[in-house]
C-alpha positions, 0 to 999 in steps of 0.5 A: 826870812824870820820865823817870828814875823807876825803870821798874817792871813788875809780875811777870806772875804773878797767874795761878797765885797764891792771892790772896784773892777780890776779891768776898768783901770786899763779901759780908763787909761785907753789901754783896752785892746779891741779887735779894731786895735789889732794891726799886722804887717801887710794888713788888708781890709775886707768889706762884705757885699750884701744883698739889697733885696729880700728874696731873689735868684742870683743870675750873675755877678760881674766883678770886673770893674771892682777888680780893676780898681786900685788897691783891690786884691780879691772879690770872693764869691761862692764860686771861689769857695766851691762847696758852700758850708752851712752854719750848724746849730749849737743849741736845739740840734733837731734834725727838722731844722737842718734844711733851714741852716744858712750857707756862709755865702749866698749861692744861687739865691738870697733870702734877706736884705743883708745876706752876704754875696761877696767879700771884697779885699783891698789895701784899705777899707775905703778902697774895699767899699768903693770896689764893692759898689762897683760889683754888678749884681744880676738878681731876679726878684722873687716874691717875698715872705714878709711876716708870720701870716704870709709864712703860714699861708705858704703862697711862697715857700722859701725852702722847696726841699722842706716844702713848708715855711714851718721850720718846726714846732716846740711843745712844752707839756705838764699835766693835762691842760685840755682836761683842766680847761674842760672843767674850769669855772673861769677861762680867758683867751687873749692875743699878745705880741712882742716886736722884733728888736736886737742888742746893739752892743756899743762895739760892733763885730769884727775879726782879724784873720792871719795865716802862718804855716798852715795855722790860723789865728783869728782875733775877735773871738767872743762868747763861745770861742771853742765851739766856734773853733770846732765849726770853723775847723770842719768848714775849712778842713783843718784840725782844731788845734790848727786854729787859734781863736783870740778873745780881745776886749769886747764892748758888750755882747748880750747874746748876739755877739760871738755866735757863728755868723757867715763872717766867722768863715768868710774872713778866715777864708779871705785871709787864706785866699789873699795870702795876707792878714785881713781885717773886717769891722762891721759898721752900725748899719751893717750890724742892724742888718746882719747881726742876729735879731730877736723876739718877734713872736705872737701868742694866743694864750689861755688861762683857766682858774678857779673862782678864787683865782687859783690857776688851773692851767695855761695853754697856748700857741705862739708863732715865732718869726725866725727870719730867713734861716735857723742859725746856731741858737735860732730856736732857743728863744722859742724853746724858752718861751715854751718852757718858761711861760708858767714862770715862778707860779704854781701851774699844774697843767701846761700845753704851750706850742711854739711854731718857728716860721721862716720869713725874708728877714735877718735870722734871729738868735738870743738876746738877753733873756731870750724867750723869757722877756716875751713869755713874762709879757704874755703871762703877766698881762694875762694875769692882770686881765684874769684878776680883774675879771675875777674881782681879785686884787692883782697882788693877791692873785699873784700871792696866791699862786707864787710857789712857796719854798716847801715846793722846791724843786718845782718841775717846769713843763717838759719840751717834748721834741728836745726831751728836755726837763728842768726844775727850779733849785731853791727859793722863797719867791714870797720874800722878793715879792713882799720886799718889792711891794714894800719898796715901791710903797704899794699900800700908800700908792694904791689910791693912785691907780687910774687917778688923773693928776695934772692931766696925767694918769697914774698906775702901778704894777708888779710882776714876778719871774725867775731866771734860769742860768748855769748852763752846762755841761762844764767849764775849765780853769787853769791856775799857775804859780808864776816865777814872781810868785803871783797867780795867773788864772786862765778860764774857758769862760768868755768876757763880754764886758760883765766884769768877769776878770774882777769876779774870778780874781775875787774867787781865786783870791778867797780860794787860795787864801791870798791877797787879791793883789797876788792874782796877777791876771785873769785871762779868758776866752782864747783857745790857747789858754785852756784845753777846752772851754764852753764860753759865756751864755745863759748866765753861766760864767760865774757859776761854772767858771767860778766853780772851776776856779775853785777846783783848780785852786784846791789842787794848786794849794795842795801842790804849793803845800807839798812843794813847801813841805819838801823845802821846809822838812814838815808835813804838807798839812802843817803848811800855810800860805801867807801873803807871798810865802809858805810857812810852817810852825817853827821853820823858815818861810819859803817864798812862793817865787822860789817854789814856782821855779820848777813850774806849777800849774793846776787844772780844774773842771766843774761839771753839772747837770743842774741849772740855777734859778735866781728869782725876783719881782719888779714893780713900776709906777708910771704916769701917762699923758693921754694927749700924747701917749708919752709915759713917764716912769716915775719909779722902778724897783727890782728885787732879786735873790741871786744866791751868793753875791760875788761883787754887789757893785757889779751885780747892781750895774748888771741889774740896772743896765738890764732894766734899761735895756728892757725899758728900751725894748718896751718903749722904743726899739723896733726893727720894722720891715715893709712888705718887700722885706726892706728894713726901714729902721736901719740906723740909729736915727730910726732905731731908737735906743734909751739914753742916759737921761731917759729913765733916771728912777731905777732901783735894784736890790739884790738879796742872797736869801737862798744860795744855790744848792748844787754848786760850791759857790752857792751862786746863781746866774744874774745877768738876765734877771733885770730884763725879763719882767720889764715888758709885762710890768710896764704894760700892766702899769700902763693898763692900770693907769688907763683903766678909766679909759678902757685901754688894754695894751696887748703889743710891744713896743708901747711907743707914744704913737701906739699908745695914743692910737689906743687911747684914741680908740678906747671905749672910755675915751670920751667919758 
């Protein structure tokens, strides 16, 4: 290779570029590999027999007829497992929650419709389904704890060992709220409620488990493969390295997919029990019955202010329905509601208690913006009400109380029981607030508030929020120089469809100063790729995983330069990596492929105790038909500062998608149970979700004004911000539209029937 070849260095600018997603090409060609695409010789299929009643004592299970059916290999119950393990908490690991952990299979009692009672294994899924119907269950019905109120009354106790349906209380405290309320010139108390709903990713859950020489391979891992492997190894009496968890392509996660469920144990156990590979794929009704639910919380909230609108204190008591058990991260939403309720505002005194109550419903977990969506609805509704009482414009009320840049970092309330403190990192919250007002054209549209036009009332609202991300403690990455001179990137983070492969390729290419085409692949989530990984949740992948890639890239770059220097007979500091070769002035270049022959890999770890806080403002313009309760979202604008943007196109997709999810939760989605604990909305015919044409006028604007100060990328989490403020903003816009009628929404969802009822009962309906 000639030494006089022009020295071309790729521009170090992949980060920040809206390049197309690398992974999309294989999806568009039909070459994605989801867990249901996995097949193995001799593969058997599993079906979970689930409880059809909400609360009962199991008196008998007769599997004779089921076992006699053709193709049936096993019907597994608690009796076959022996000592029944429970599902431990991954987050909020308080001893008080221990009695409420879920057994991996019902053992003597069932506590919700959908709880696993048996696993049927057969030659094909149809045979397993038929056999499951042939199992005869003898279950003595018990009285049902149908909701938070009945749980609190305690007429029926679900866990006698606990002696109460109160699983625990989380308390967030800052300053002295009680003292602030005693002397406050203005106080208002309100009750709000957010309904139970869930994520409903496009692909339901599934597993393929296979045993070989005492080792287990489990396809279908997602979100947190390493922590789940740790749990499963303990439950099955195996060494962790005897289990290989493989993350396939994943059709959406949003928090619910990838936590440890009963099936995470039952399917591997079934494979070992049957002596053959076993596949289980969840159907949609099963998903709505069995996968983590979310939200379902009511709150009595008080605000104390000076007459000029300066907030003095917030205090309140929320009650969360966590379902029949607390599993993995079932307390996370409650913790966030307590700690985040003050939002990006200057609230010096806070006391928020959240009670976690068990009922005969499916257990809850995290769903995009857990606890934050609920907290923002409570707070922003109360702010508008307080501003109205005080005769202060709603915009000015927020402007006066938003934190300013000089106050950063701002300490949030401390969660007492968890000994948990956190503080904002960087930001100028007024930038996004003012930009959002401009984008919605607030000044020009302000005259529309409450005005009927062509039979529909118009209203606008704006709300602010922040999004905590980058959960620690650390993340890992491994970069390898392959024999063809390309770079492979292995990460402990997981991909749930958010474009992780593209973002990480951009980061790696910039860090190595190589064309992105030299990044041969980004491999994620599986436990054989790196020695340790922490997964994808709480908007952490880019910050933690991306920073780990930077650390590995720095090491690999030094290794390449050192190896090239030995070939070229020069100092490593004189070596430059240009395209597919290493060069030094006045010397022949050495191809990277030649350097790779001896094998070259570098591991990187990034750890941090600091969380990132992206922030922003959303505004909405709606019109409401008082005759039907139908709401038309005329315009919706989101402005968010996420620190450093890795890929603007992917960020935009994340933001718009999250907003639409929030609109679905605000208007449509509702998991409704009757007094017997039966789920009434257990199909997509009843559980309504937004479709492509429902909300066409959604705009998202991303800024990078204030980079994160505590990570080398300067990035902040951005996966959840789009959903957090939606409920509060829409409810306030509807309240503004219907102010002439005196309508004040206090509960989600704001479906047409509910709004119609509020309008019909409103004091100004006939004025």
